[in-house]
DSSP file (Angstrom, degrees, kcal/mol; ACC not computed):
  #  RESIDUE AA STRUCTURE BP1 BP2  ACC     N-H-->O    O-->H-N    N-H-->O    O-->H-N    TCO  KAPPA ALPHA  PHI   PSI    X-CA   Y-CA   Z-CA
    1    1 A M              0   0    0      0, 0.0     2,-0.5     0, 0.0     0, 0.0   0.000 360.0 360.0 360.0 137.4   21.1  -47.4  -26.0
    2    2 A I        -     0   0    0      1,-0.0     2,-0.3     0, 0.0     0, 0.0  -0.746 360.0-130.8 -89.7 128.4   19.1  -48.0  -22.9
    3    3 A A        -     0   0    0     -2,-0.5     2,-0.2     1,-0.1    -1,-0.0  -0.585  21.9-119.4 -79.0 138.1   21.1  -49.2  -19.9
    4    4 A K        -     0   0    0     -2,-0.3     2,-0.3     1,-0.1    -1,-0.1  -0.525  26.1-118.0 -73.4 139.9   19.7  -52.1  -18.1
    5    5 A Q        -     0   0    0     -2,-0.2     2,-0.1     1,-0.1    -1,-0.1  -0.613  31.6-113.5 -76.4 138.5   18.8  -51.6  -14.5
    6    6 A A        -     0   0    0     -2,-0.3     2,-0.1     1,-0.1    -1,-0.1  -0.475  36.4-102.3 -69.8 141.4   20.8  -53.7  -12.1
    7    7 A D        -     0   0    0     -2,-0.1    -1,-0.1     1,-0.1    -3,-0.0  -0.395  40.4-109.8 -62.4 138.6   18.8  -56.3  -10.3
    8    8 A A        -     0   0    0      1,-0.1    -1,-0.1    -2,-0.1     3,-0.1  -0.421  39.3 -99.2 -67.8 144.9   18.1  -55.3   -6.8
    9    9 A P        -     0   0    0      0, 0.0    -1,-0.1     0, 0.0    -3,-0.0  -0.361  50.1 -92.2 -63.4 147.2   20.0  -57.4   -4.2
   10   10 A P        -     0   0    0      0, 0.0    72,-0.0     0, 0.0    -3,-0.0  -0.300  41.7-113.9 -62.7 142.7   17.8  -60.1   -2.6
   11   11 A K        -     0   0    0      1,-0.1    -3,-0.0    -3,-0.1     0, 0.0  -0.522  32.8-113.1 -75.5 142.5   16.0  -59.2    0.5
   12   12 A P        -     0   0    0      0, 0.0    -1,-0.1     0, 0.0     3,-0.1  -0.219  47.0 -74.5 -69.2 166.9   17.1  -61.0    3.7
   13   13 A A        -     0   0    0     70,-0.2    70,-0.2     1,-0.1    84,-0.1  -0.328  58.0-104.4 -60.0 139.6   14.8  -63.4    5.4
   14   14 A P        -     0   0    0      0, 0.0     2,-0.7     0, 0.0    -1,-0.1  -0.404  26.0-125.5 -67.9 143.4   12.1  -61.6    7.4
   15   15 A N        -     0   0    0     -2,-0.1     2,-0.4    -3,-0.1    69,-0.0  -0.818  34.4-166.7 -88.0 117.9   12.4  -61.4   11.1
   16   16 A L        -     0   0    0     -2,-0.7     2,-0.1     4,-0.0     0, 0.0  -0.819  15.4-131.7-110.5 145.4    9.3  -62.9   12.6
   17   17 A T     >  -     0   0    0     -2,-0.4     4,-2.4     1,-0.1     5,-0.2  -0.401  34.7-103.8 -81.3 168.8    7.9  -62.7   16.1
   18   18 A G  H  > S+     0   0    0      1,-0.2     4,-2.2     2,-0.2     5,-0.1   0.869 123.0  52.8 -61.4 -36.8    6.7  -65.9   17.8
   19   19 A T  H  > S+     0   0    0      2,-0.2     4,-2.2     1,-0.2    -1,-0.2   0.904 109.1  48.7 -66.2 -41.4    3.1  -64.7   17.3
   20   20 A Q  H  > S+     0   0    0      2,-0.2     4,-2.4     1,-0.2    -2,-0.2   0.914 111.4  49.5 -65.1 -42.8    3.7  -64.3   13.5
   21   21 A R  H  X S+     0   0    0     -4,-2.4     4,-2.4     1,-0.2    -2,-0.2   0.909 110.6  51.1 -62.1 -41.3    5.3  -67.7   13.2
   22   22 A K  H  X S+     0   0    0     -4,-2.2     4,-1.9     2,-0.2    -2,-0.2   0.912 110.1  49.0 -62.7 -42.7    2.4  -69.3   15.1
   23   23 A R  H  X S+     0   0    0     -4,-2.2     4,-2.1     1,-0.2    -1,-0.2   0.915 111.4  49.4 -63.2 -42.8   -0.1  -67.6   12.7
   24   24 A L  H  X S+     0   0    0     -4,-2.4     4,-1.9     1,-0.2    -2,-0.2   0.880 108.1  53.4 -65.8 -37.9    1.9  -68.8    9.7
   25   25 A R  H  X S+     0   0    0     -4,-2.4     4,-0.7     1,-0.2    -1,-0.2   0.896 109.0  50.4 -61.9 -38.8    2.0  -72.3   11.0
   26   26 A G  H >< S+     0   0    0     -4,-1.9     3,-0.6     1,-0.2     4,-0.4   0.896 110.2  48.9 -65.4 -40.7   -1.8  -72.2   11.4
   27   27 A L  H 3< S+     0   0    0     -4,-2.1     3,-0.5     1,-0.2    -1,-0.2   0.828 110.9  51.7 -66.3 -31.0   -2.2  -70.9    7.8
   28   28 A A  H >< S+     0   0    0     -4,-1.9     3,-1.0     1,-0.2    -1,-0.2   0.602  84.5  91.3 -81.4 -11.3    0.1  -73.7    6.6
   29   29 A H  T << S+     0   0    0     -4,-0.7    -1,-0.2    -3,-0.6    -2,-0.1   0.870  90.0  40.8 -54.1 -42.7   -1.9  -76.4    8.4
   30   30 A H  T 3  S+     0   0    0     -3,-0.5    -1,-0.3    -4,-0.4     2,-0.2   0.583  96.9  93.2 -87.0  -9.8   -4.2  -77.2    5.4
   31   31 A I  S <  S-     0   0    0     -3,-1.0     3,-0.0    -4,-0.2    29,-0.0  -0.540  70.0-128.0 -88.0 152.9   -1.6  -77.0    2.6
   32   32 A E        -     0   0    0     -2,-0.2    29,-0.5     1,-0.1     2,-0.1  -0.621  37.5 -87.2 -91.7 153.6    0.3  -80.0    1.2
   33   33 A P        -     0   0    0      0, 0.0    29,-0.2     0, 0.0    -1,-0.1  -0.397  38.4-173.9 -59.6 133.2    4.1  -80.1    0.9
   34   34 A I        +     0   0    0     27,-2.2     2,-0.4     1,-0.2    28,-0.2   0.789  67.8  47.6 -97.3 -37.2    5.1  -78.6   -2.5
   35   35 A V  E     -a   62   0A   0     26,-1.4    28,-2.7    15,-0.0     2,-0.4  -0.870  68.1-159.5-111.6 140.3    8.9  -79.3   -2.4
   36   36 A H  E     -a   63   0A   0     -2,-0.4     2,-0.6    26,-0.2    28,-0.2  -0.975   5.9-152.0-122.2 132.8   10.4  -82.7   -1.5
   37   37 A V  E     -a   64   0A   0     26,-3.2    28,-2.7    -2,-0.4     5,-0.1  -0.914  20.7-161.8-104.3 120.4   14.0  -83.2   -0.3
   38   38 A G    >   -     0   0    0     -2,-0.6     3,-1.5     3,-0.4    27,-0.1   0.054  42.9 -69.8 -88.1-162.3   15.3  -86.6   -1.2
   39   39 A H  T 3  S+     0   0    0      1,-0.3     3,-0.1    28,-0.1    -1,-0.0   0.665 125.0  66.9 -69.0 -16.1   18.2  -88.6    0.1
   40   40 A E  T 3  S-     0   0    0      1,-0.3    -1,-0.3     3,-0.0     2,-0.2   0.620  98.9-142.9 -79.2 -12.1   20.8  -86.3   -1.5
   41   41 A G    <   -     0   0    0     -3,-1.5     2,-1.2    24,-0.2    -3,-0.4  -0.491  53.7  -6.4  89.0-157.0   19.7  -83.5    0.9
   42   42 A V  S    S+     0   0    0     -2,-0.2     2,-0.1    -5,-0.1    -5,-0.1  -0.656  77.7 173.2 -82.3  97.4   19.4  -79.8    0.1
   43   43 A T     >  -     0   0    0     -2,-1.2     4,-2.2     1,-0.1     5,-0.2  -0.452  48.8-100.4 -97.7 173.2   20.7  -79.5   -3.4
   44   44 A D  H  > S+     0   0    0      1,-0.2     4,-2.5     2,-0.2     5,-0.2   0.862 124.3  54.6 -61.4 -35.5   20.8  -76.5   -5.8
   45   45 A A  H  > S+     0   0    0      2,-0.2     4,-2.3     1,-0.2    -1,-0.2   0.888 107.7  48.8 -66.1 -39.1   17.7  -77.9   -7.5
   46   46 A V  H  > S+     0   0    0      2,-0.2     4,-2.5     1,-0.2    -2,-0.2   0.913 111.5  49.8 -65.8 -42.8   15.8  -78.2   -4.3
   47   47 A V  H  X S+     0   0    0     -4,-2.2     4,-2.6     2,-0.2    -2,-0.2   0.921 111.5  48.8 -62.2 -44.2   16.7  -74.6   -3.4
   48   48 A A  H  X S+     0   0    0     -4,-2.5     4,-2.3     1,-0.2    -1,-0.2   0.904 111.9  48.9 -62.9 -41.5   15.6  -73.4   -6.8
   49   49 A A  H  X S+     0   0    0     -4,-2.3     4,-2.4     2,-0.2    -2,-0.2   0.900 112.0  48.7 -64.9 -40.9   12.3  -75.3   -6.5
   50   50 A A  H  X S+     0   0    0     -4,-2.5     4,-2.5     2,-0.2    -2,-0.2   0.912 111.2  49.7 -66.5 -42.5   11.7  -73.8   -3.0
   51   51 A R  H  X S+     0   0    0     -4,-2.6     4,-1.9     2,-0.2    -2,-0.2   0.924 112.1  48.4 -61.0 -44.1   12.4  -70.3   -4.3
   52   52 A S  H  X S+     0   0    0     -4,-2.3     4,-1.4     1,-0.2    -2,-0.2   0.913 112.0  48.7 -62.6 -43.5   10.1  -70.7   -7.2
   53   53 A A  H  X S+     0   0    0     -4,-2.4     4,-3.0     1,-0.2     5,-0.4   0.887 111.5  49.4 -64.9 -39.5    7.3  -72.1   -4.9
   54   54 A M  H  X S+     0   0    0     -4,-2.5     4,-1.6     1,-0.2    -1,-0.2   0.822 105.7  57.0 -71.2 -29.9    7.7  -69.2   -2.4
   55   55 A L  H  < S+     0   0    0     -4,-1.9    -1,-0.2    -5,-0.2    -2,-0.2   0.860 117.5  35.0 -65.9 -33.9    7.6  -66.7   -5.2
   56   56 A E  H  < S+     0   0    0     -4,-1.4    -2,-0.2    -5,-0.2    -1,-0.2   0.863 137.4  16.9 -86.6 -39.1    4.2  -68.1   -6.2
   57   57 A H  H  < S-     0   0    0     -4,-3.0     2,-2.2    -5,-0.1    -3,-0.2   0.638  74.8-152.4-113.1 -18.1    2.8  -69.0   -2.8
   58   58 A E  S  < S+     0   0    0     -4,-1.6    39,-2.2    -5,-0.4     2,-0.5  -0.220  83.2  59.7  69.4 -46.6    4.9  -67.2   -0.1
   59   59 A L  E    S+ B   0  96A   0     -2,-2.2     2,-0.3    37,-0.2    37,-0.2  -0.951  72.2 166.5-115.6 118.5    4.1  -69.9    2.5
   60   60 A V  E     - B   0  95A   0     35,-2.4    35,-2.6    -2,-0.5     2,-0.4  -0.926  30.5-137.9-133.5 155.2    5.3  -73.4    1.6
   61   61 A K  E     - B   0  94A   0    -29,-0.5   -27,-2.2    -2,-0.3   -26,-1.4  -0.918  16.7-161.0-108.1 139.7    5.8  -76.8    3.2
   62   62 A V  E     -aB  35  93A   0     31,-2.7    31,-3.1    -2,-0.4     2,-0.5  -0.987   9.4-144.7-122.1 127.5    8.9  -78.8    2.4
   63   63 A R  E     -aB  36  92A   0    -28,-2.7   -26,-3.2    -2,-0.5     2,-0.6  -0.814   7.8-153.1 -96.1 125.6    8.9  -82.5    3.1
   64   64 A L  E     -a   37   0A   0     27,-3.2     2,-0.6    -2,-0.5   -26,-0.2  -0.874   8.0-157.4 -98.3 120.4   12.2  -84.0    4.2
   65   65 A H  S    S-     0   0    0    -28,-2.7   -24,-0.2    -2,-0.6    -2,-0.0  -0.878  71.7 -15.3-101.0 124.7   12.6  -87.7    3.3
   66   66 A E  S    S-     0   0    0     -2,-0.6     2,-0.2     1,-0.2    -1,-0.2   0.905  82.8-171.0  53.2  52.7   15.1  -89.7    5.4
   67   67 A P        -     0   0    0      0, 0.0     3,-0.3     0, 0.0    -1,-0.2  -0.525  22.8-157.2 -76.2 138.9   16.9  -86.7    6.9
   68   68 A E  S    S+     0   0    0      1,-0.3     2,-0.3    -2,-0.2    -2,-0.1   0.919  95.0   8.0 -74.1 -45.9   20.1  -87.3    8.9
   69   69 A D  S  > S-     0   0    0      1,-0.1     4,-2.3     2,-0.0    -1,-0.3  -0.818  71.7-175.5-137.0  93.3   19.7  -84.1   10.8
   70   70 A K  H  > S+     0   0    0     -2,-0.3     4,-2.3    -3,-0.3     5,-0.2   0.840  82.9  53.8 -65.0 -34.5   16.3  -82.5   10.0
   71   71 A R  H  > S+     0   0    0      2,-0.2     4,-2.4     1,-0.2    -1,-0.2   0.932 110.6  46.2 -65.6 -44.9   16.9  -79.3   12.0
   72   72 A A  H  > S+     0   0    0      1,-0.2     4,-2.5     2,-0.2    -2,-0.2   0.893 113.1  50.2 -64.8 -39.3   20.2  -78.6   10.2
   73   73 A M  H  X S+     0   0    0     -4,-2.3     4,-2.5     2,-0.2    -1,-0.2   0.904 110.8  49.7 -64.9 -40.4   18.6  -79.3    6.8
   74   74 A A  H  X S+     0   0    0     -4,-2.3     4,-2.4     2,-0.2    -2,-0.2   0.920 112.9  45.7 -64.2 -44.8   15.7  -77.0    7.6
   75   75 A V  H  X S+     0   0    0     -4,-2.4     4,-2.5     2,-0.2    -2,-0.2   0.905 113.0  50.9 -65.4 -41.5   18.0  -74.2    8.7
   76   76 A D  H  X S+     0   0    0     -4,-2.5     4,-2.6     2,-0.2    -2,-0.2   0.918 111.8  46.9 -61.6 -44.8   20.2  -74.7    5.6
   77   77 A L  H  X S+     0   0    0     -4,-2.5     4,-1.7     2,-0.2     6,-0.2   0.918 113.1  48.4 -64.8 -44.3   17.2  -74.6    3.3
   78   78 A A  H  X>S+     0   0    0     -4,-2.4     5,-2.3     1,-0.2     4,-0.6   0.904 113.7  47.7 -62.9 -41.2   15.8  -71.4    5.0
   79   79 A T  H ><5S+     0   0    0     -4,-2.5     3,-0.7     1,-0.2    -2,-0.2   0.928 112.6  47.2 -65.8 -46.1   19.2  -69.7    4.8
   80   80 A R  H 3<5S+     0   0    0     -4,-2.6    -1,-0.2     1,-0.2    -2,-0.2   0.756 117.3  42.7 -70.8 -23.9   19.8  -70.6    1.1
   81   81 A T  H 3<5S-     0   0    0     -4,-1.7    -1,-0.2    -5,-0.2    -2,-0.2   0.455 106.0-125.8 -98.0  -1.9   16.3  -69.5    0.1
   82   82 A L  T <<5 +     0   0    0     -3,-0.7     2,-0.3    -4,-0.6    -3,-0.2   0.878  65.1 137.3  57.9  40.5   16.4  -66.3    2.3
   83   83 A A      < -     0   0    0     -5,-2.3     2,-0.4    -6,-0.2    14,-0.2  -0.724  59.4-107.0-113.5 162.5   13.2  -67.4    3.9
   84   84 A A  E     -C   96   0A   0     12,-3.2    12,-2.2    -2,-0.3     2,-0.8  -0.762  26.4-132.2 -89.5 133.1   11.9  -67.4    7.5
   85   85 A L  E     +C   95   0A   0     -2,-0.4    10,-0.2    10,-0.2     3,-0.1  -0.774  26.3 179.5 -85.1 110.0   11.7  -70.8    9.1
   86   86 A C  E     -     0   0A   0      8,-2.5     2,-0.3    -2,-0.8    -1,-0.2   0.773  53.3 -63.6 -85.0 -28.3    8.3  -70.8   10.7
   87   87 A G  E     -C   94   0A   0      7,-1.1     7,-2.7   -63,-0.1     2,-0.4  -0.944  39.6-106.5 163.5 176.3    8.5  -74.3   12.2
   88   88 A M  E     -C   93   0A   0     -2,-0.3     2,-0.5     5,-0.2     5,-0.2  -0.997  14.5-171.4-134.8 138.0    8.7  -78.0   11.8
   89   89 A V  E >  S-C   92   0A   0      3,-2.6     3,-1.7    -2,-0.4     2,-0.4  -0.930  70.6 -51.8-128.7 106.2    6.1  -80.7   12.2
   90   90 A G  T 3  S-     0   0    0     -2,-0.5   -20,-0.0     1,-0.3     0, 0.0  -0.520 123.5 -19.6  64.2-122.3    7.7  -84.1   12.0
   91   91 A H  T 3  S+     0   0    0     -2,-0.4   -27,-3.2    -3,-0.1     2,-0.5   0.081 117.1 102.2-103.5  22.4    9.8  -84.1    8.8
   92   92 A T  E <   -BC  63  89A   0     -3,-1.7    -3,-2.6   -29,-0.2     2,-0.4  -0.928  55.9-157.7-111.9 128.9    7.9  -81.2    7.3
   93   93 A V  E     -BC  62  88A   0    -31,-3.1   -31,-2.7    -2,-0.5     2,-0.6  -0.842   5.4-148.7-105.7 138.7    9.4  -77.7    7.3
   94   94 A I  E     -BC  61  87A   0     -7,-2.7    -8,-2.5    -2,-0.4    -7,-1.1  -0.944  19.8-177.0-110.6 120.7    7.3  -74.6    7.0
   95   95 A L  E     -BC  60  85A   0    -35,-2.6   -35,-2.4    -2,-0.6     2,-0.4  -0.900   7.8-165.8-119.1 145.7    9.0  -71.7    5.2
   96   96 A Y  E     +BC  59  84A   0    -12,-2.2   -12,-3.2    -2,-0.3   -37,-0.2  -0.996  15.6 160.9-133.8 132.6    7.7  -68.1    4.6
   97   97 A K        -     0   0    0    -39,-2.2   -14,-0.1    -2,-0.4   -84,-0.1  -0.889  34.8-129.2-147.3 116.7    9.0  -65.5    2.2
   98   98 A P        -     0   0    0      0, 0.0   -40,-0.1     0, 0.0   -41,-0.0  -0.309  34.2 -98.5 -66.4 149.1    6.8  -62.5    1.2
   99   99 A H        -     0   0    0      1,-0.1   -44,-0.1     3,-0.1   -43,-0.0  -0.447  31.3-129.4 -64.2 137.6    6.5  -61.7   -2.5
  100  100 A P  S    S+     0   0    0      0, 0.0    -1,-0.1     0, 0.0   -45,-0.0   0.794  98.5  18.3 -64.4 -28.3    8.9  -58.9   -3.3
  101  101 A K  S    S+     0   0    0      1,-0.1    -2,-0.0     0, 0.0     0, 0.0   0.762 135.6  22.7-112.7 -35.3    6.3  -56.7   -5.1
  102  102 A R        -     0   0    0      0, 0.0    -1,-0.1     0, 0.0    -3,-0.1  -0.605  68.4-168.6-138.8  76.5    2.8  -57.9   -4.1
  103  103 A P        -     0   0    0      0, 0.0     3,-0.0     0, 0.0   -45,-0.0  -0.384   5.2-171.5 -65.1 141.7    2.7  -59.8   -0.8
  104  104 A T        +     0   0    0      1,-0.1     2,-0.7    -2,-0.1   -46,-0.0   0.623  64.2  76.1-108.3 -19.0   -0.6  -61.6   -0.1
  105  105 A I  S    S-     0   0    0      2,-0.0     2,-0.4     0, 0.0    -1,-0.1  -0.857  70.3-151.4 -99.5 115.6   -0.2  -62.7    3.5
  106  106 A A              0   0    0     -2,-0.7    -2,-0.0     1,-0.1     0, 0.0  -0.718 360.0 360.0 -86.3 129.8   -0.6  -59.9    5.9
  107  107 A L              0   0    0     -2,-0.4    -1,-0.1   -84,-0.0   -84,-0.1   0.386 360.0 360.0-101.7 360.0    1.3  -60.3    9.2
């Protein structure tokens, strides 16, 4: 019988410099929000959707609808998805997480 390899532990959020965050914000300028956070806030379903989107795109925008504390929601979402918080523009959060095997965005 072949033993299954244990899944590697998830990588922590990348530490980005201010210049790297600025570059990522510029790259995110033209993209539309992929994930939307409703009045229930950052739920497990939102976290799963954000993780899935980052696995496919690496750089995603998340739209917060009616946030009570948008900064806290952004930090919570970044923490739960193990992504770097690149910035916020209004109620839109920009998150970055490189693909674990084949990153496409060079920093």
